[in-house]
MARKEPA-747805 format. One record per residue: residue in three letters; x, y, z of N, C-alpha, C in turn. Coordinates in steps of 0.02 Angstrom, whole numbers, plus 50000, padded with zeros to 5 digits. Example, Ala and Ser with C-alpha at 12.3 -4.5 7.8 and 13.67 -1.06 7.14 Angstrom:
ALA506604971650390506154977550390506604983550390SER506424988850354506844994750357506455000250394
! end
This chain:
MET485154835851923485604840051946486254835951945ASN486084829951997486704825852005487044823751937GLY486454822651880486894818351816487264826651791ALA487124831451820487474838551772488074837051802GLU488094835751874488764836951906489374831951887ALA488874828051866489374819851837489694825251772GLU489584829551755490054831751669490444834851700TYR490674836051770491294839151785491744834251841GLY492274835951871492624831651899492984825351859LEU492944828451794493154824351745494024824251747TRP494344825351789495084826251801495564823451748SER495344815651729495854812551677495734819151597LEU495204821351602495204825451541495454831451544VAL495524833651622495974838951624496654838151617ILE496924831951643497514828651624497864829751557VAL497354825451532497384823851447497404829451393ASN496974836151422497004840451374497424844351391SER497454845651444498044850651450498864846651429ALA498904843451438499604838251421499614838851334ILE499064838051293498984836251243499174844951212PHE498874849351239499194857251204499884858051231ILE499904858351292500614859151304501084856751271ILE501174847251266501564846451214501584847251155PHE500824850251115500824851351053501324859351050VAL501224863451098501584869551097502294869151114PHE502504863351154503084864951163503394860151092SER503174856751048503384856450990503554859350933PHE503394867650944503274871750912503934876850936THR503854878151002504294882251027504964880151060LYS505034871951077505654869751099506234875151146PRO505684877451199506124881751221506804879551249ARG507504885351261508064883951260508224887051322THR508184893651324508444899751367507734899651416LYS508074902851486507484904751522507074909651512ARG507284912751468506544918051425506064911851404ASP506334907351360505824903851325505414900751376TRP505734897951426505374892251469505144897551513ARG505244902351527504534906751576503794908851522SER503904909751455503534910151426503174903951394PHE503354900451407503174893651402502774891351463GLY503094891351518502774890251570502194894351603ALA502174901551582501604906051594500984902851527PHE501074900751477500664899551426500374893551455SER500704887451486500534881951495500084881651558ALA500174886451623499914889551653499094889751647PHE499184894851612498484898851576497814891351544LEU498414886851514497904881251503497754875651551VAL498334874751584498074870651647497454874351681ALA497324881451704496824882651746496154883451674LEU496174884451647495674884251584495444877251603PHE495884873151575495464864451576495224863951625THR495584864751693495304862851762494574866551774GLU494244870151740493714872251754493234870651705MET493574868951636493224867051589492864858851595TYR493244854751643493044848251645493224845351721GLY493504852051763493514847051845493064850951882PHE493344856951913492994859651962492644865951937PRO492064868451908491614875251868491794880651914LEU492264883551934492404888051994492164893551969THR492024895451910491694901551893490884902651910ILE490554897951877489754895651875489814894951963TYR490384893852020490044893652065490214899752099LEU490624904152070490604911152093489964915652074LEU489884914352012489364918152004488624913151985SER488704909052029487914906152042487294908752066GLY487304914452114486944918352117486574921552078TRP486974925752032486834932251981486564927451915LEU486944922151919486884917051847486004914151869THR485874909651918485234908351913484744912151929THR484804919351969484354925751968484134927251880ARG484754927951853484594931851792484374926451725PHE484484921051746484444915251693484114910451724PRO483484907951771483274904251805483344896451745ASP483104898151696482974891451641483494888951634VAL484114892551630484894886851621484884882551679ASN485204877051665485524870651711486394873851708TRP486494877651776487234881851751487744873651762LEU487554868251787488064863251821487954857551738ALA487854859951694487804855951629488444858451606HIS488794855151557489584858151519489434861951489ASP488964859751435488824865151386488724873151422SER488334875151469488384879751503488964883651511GLY489514879751532490124884951545490344886751465HIS489974887051414490194891851356489784898351370LEU489814901051429489564908651441489184913551403PRO489694916651354489634920851296488854918251269GLU488884912351251488374907151213487604908851263MET487714906551311487184907551368486884914351381LEU487314918551398487024924251405486824929451362PHE487064926651276486564930251228485974925551235GLY485714920051252485374917551237485284911751179TRP485834911051174486044905251095486094899951140ARG485404895851134485504890951185485664884751138ALA485494882051074485704879051034486304874851067ASN486744870751033487244867951021487954874651031PRO488234873451072488724881251078489144878751047HIS489514872151016490124871050985489894872950928PHE489364875950888489234877450824488924885750829GLY488994889350876488704896250895489504899450873VAL489154907750862489664909950830490194913750886PHE490214912850957490784912750978491194907151007HIS491054900650976491424895050980491874896350902VAL491384897550852492134899050776492504901950790ILE492184909250792492894913550820493304911150856SER493074909150925493714905650963494144898650933MET493914896850866494224890650843494744894050797ILE494494898950773495074902150714495504907250735LEU495384910050797495834911150833496344908350863ILE496264902450898496554895550897497114895150869PHE496654890250808497154889650752497504894250723GLY497374898450715497774904550680498244906350732GLY498064905450784498774907050821499384903050831PHE499144896550818499364889850821499934890050758ILE499634891950711500154893750652500434897950639LEU500364904750663500834909050676501314908550737LEU501094904550759501664900750837502214896750780SER501774893450724502384886850716502574890450652ALA502584894650625503004900050575503394903150614ALA503284908350664503734909150682504204907950719TRP504144899750754504524899050793505214895650746LYS504994893150677505454891050619505704893950599VAL505714899950580506144906150563506564908950619LEU506134909750674506784910150729507364904150741TYR507174899550751507614893050748508134892150710ALA508184895050652508214892650593508904901050589ALA508474907050594509074910750628509554910250660GLN509174906250735509834906650760510544899250772ARG510224895950709510604890050721511174893750639LEU510944897950609511644902850556511754907850607GLY511494910850640511704916850690511714923750643THR511014923350617510834929050596510064932550634LEU510054935250609509444940550618508944938750602ALA508334935450617507534934050603507094939850575THR507214939750504506664945050477506304943750445SER506414937150423505814932850362505124931250385GLY504664928450360503984927250349503854933050415PRO503434929050472502934932650519503544939650558TYR504084938550553504664941350571504804949450536ALA504474946850463504384954850414503744957650439HIS503464956250473502734959650480502704962950558VAL502944959550614503084961750684503644959750702ARG503854961850751504594959350778504324954850837HIS503694952950855503904948050915503264942550889PRO503204941850837502694936350834502594929450858GLN502914927050906502894922150951502464924751015TYR502564930151037502124931251103501304935151056VAL501454936951012500714938650969500304930750951ALA500554927550951500324920950928500104917751008PHE500404918151070500074916151125499604921251133VAL499644926151134499084931151163498344930951110ILE498394928551048497984925950976497794920551028ILE497854914351047497764907351061497574909351125MET497744911351179497344913951240496584917751237ALA496734923251191496264926251186495554922051156GLY495664919051113495304911551089495044906151104PHE495304906051175495034901951221494744905351267LEU494944911851279494544915151351493764917351300VAL493704918451219493074918051186492604912251202GLN492884905951191492414899151212492284900551257TRP492904900751307492814897451387492874902151443PRO492844907451442492884913651490492744910351576THR493364912551603493464910251669493614915451725VAL493554915451791493744921451827494514921751829VAL494964913351826495564915251842495834914851765THR495554914451725495974915151664495864920751649VAL495184925351649495284933651640495634935551689ILE496034933951749496424938151801496894937251743MET497204932251731497954929551714497904931251647PHE497494934251586497584935051519497994942151542PRO497764946751580498144953751556498784953151585ILE498844949951627499524947551676500004945151617LEU499864938851585500214938451531500484941051471VAL499874944351460500074949451395500734953651419TYR500614957951495501054963251523501624958251536MET501794952951533502274949951548502784948451484TYR502294946551419502514946751368502814951251343THR502394957251344502754964251322503374963651365ARG503374963551404504254965151450504614962251433LEU504544952951404505084948651400505244951751345ALA504694955351292504794957251229505464963051216GLN505114969951267505524973251287506334972851307ARG506454966451342507054963851359507464961851299GLU507134957151263507464955651199507634959651149GLU507044965351167507444970951101508074973851127ARG508084973051201508634979951231509444975751205GLU509384967451216509894964351205510024961851133SER509514962951092509654962251032510154970951007LEU509704976351044510124981751008510864981651042THR510904977451111511734978451125512054973051086PHE511984967251050512264963751023512374966750942VAL511664967750913511664968850847511834976950827GLY511554980250880511464988750866511274990250805GLU511564995750758511144997650712510784993250674LEU510794988250636510504983450592509714980950653TYR509814981250707509034978150731509024987150748ARG508944991450746508654996950745508284999150694SER508664999550622508394997850557507994994650554TYR507834986550586507384982950591506874986750618MET507124988550692506494991650719506014998750689ARG506335002350653505925007850604505555005850560LYS505644997950533505214995950463504764991350500VAL504784989050575504214983650573504034984050641PRO503354984250655503024986450711503194980750755ALA503154982250797503324976750860502584971150871PHE501944972850876501504967950887501004970450840PHE500804974250820500184976950777500704977850691PRO500494974050650500664974150579500274980450531HIS500894982850504500504990250472499964985450414LEU499364989550401498874986750361498964987350290HIS499374994450279499434996950214500154996650192THR500644994150233501444993150194501714986650229HIS502104985050194502334976750216503044979150227PHE503604974250248504184975150263504414969450204HIS504774972250141504934969450105505704967250083SER506024972850107506914973650107507054968350134ARG507574966850106508124960450155508414963650183LEU508714962850239509244967350288509784961350288PRO510304964650272511024960750274511134957050323LYS511284949950310511444946250370511834950150410THR511954946450471512604948050513512584941150575ARG513184938850580513154935250623512954937250711LEU512664933650745512384936750821513134934150861GLU512964938050928513274933250973512934930051024ASN513434926151061513004922051090512494924751146GLY512014927051132511544930451179510944924151174ASP510454925251221509864919851216509214923551197LYS509274927151124508664930451081508524924051049
! end
């Protein structure tokens, strides 16, 4: 048991992993406005909470220890691999890093980062030119950057669910939804009918499976908003 406990309390790994992912996301998003920093800060808090339980202190395991040890007495719940709760609860006791939940998790995480990179590249190119972002991921959903954040967080939840991150997830989804709505109100103020036309053709968060937005909207110079 003491050997198992040594698999946690690795605060250096908490710091290193949090820093790597946060810097990685920062390199994509390059937040400039208050809204950018708010979305980036919320996502960073999610990552810190996740890695704290993954390597530092397994709060979720301790909170659920009574139920877990009663239901699954043969599992060493202080072993690091046991933090992959979906794999453990389904009785897949092989290396969880090769389990189906971990594979799904990695697909979501890498897919989310690819979407995030593509979205911010289009957005900041449009901001530099003073035009509306409507190409790339923006041709399929109006807020691909927020969709990417949610996909990445969902991927981490599939791999390593914790009480804190499960509570944070719907709160952050709600926050990103409100940020997106505020952005749209500002875009309607600055761009008007052009953005309404874009809204009629492109869904906010869930792309149409049967149609794609191919028409090029006319370029227009944007005012100095923080969109």
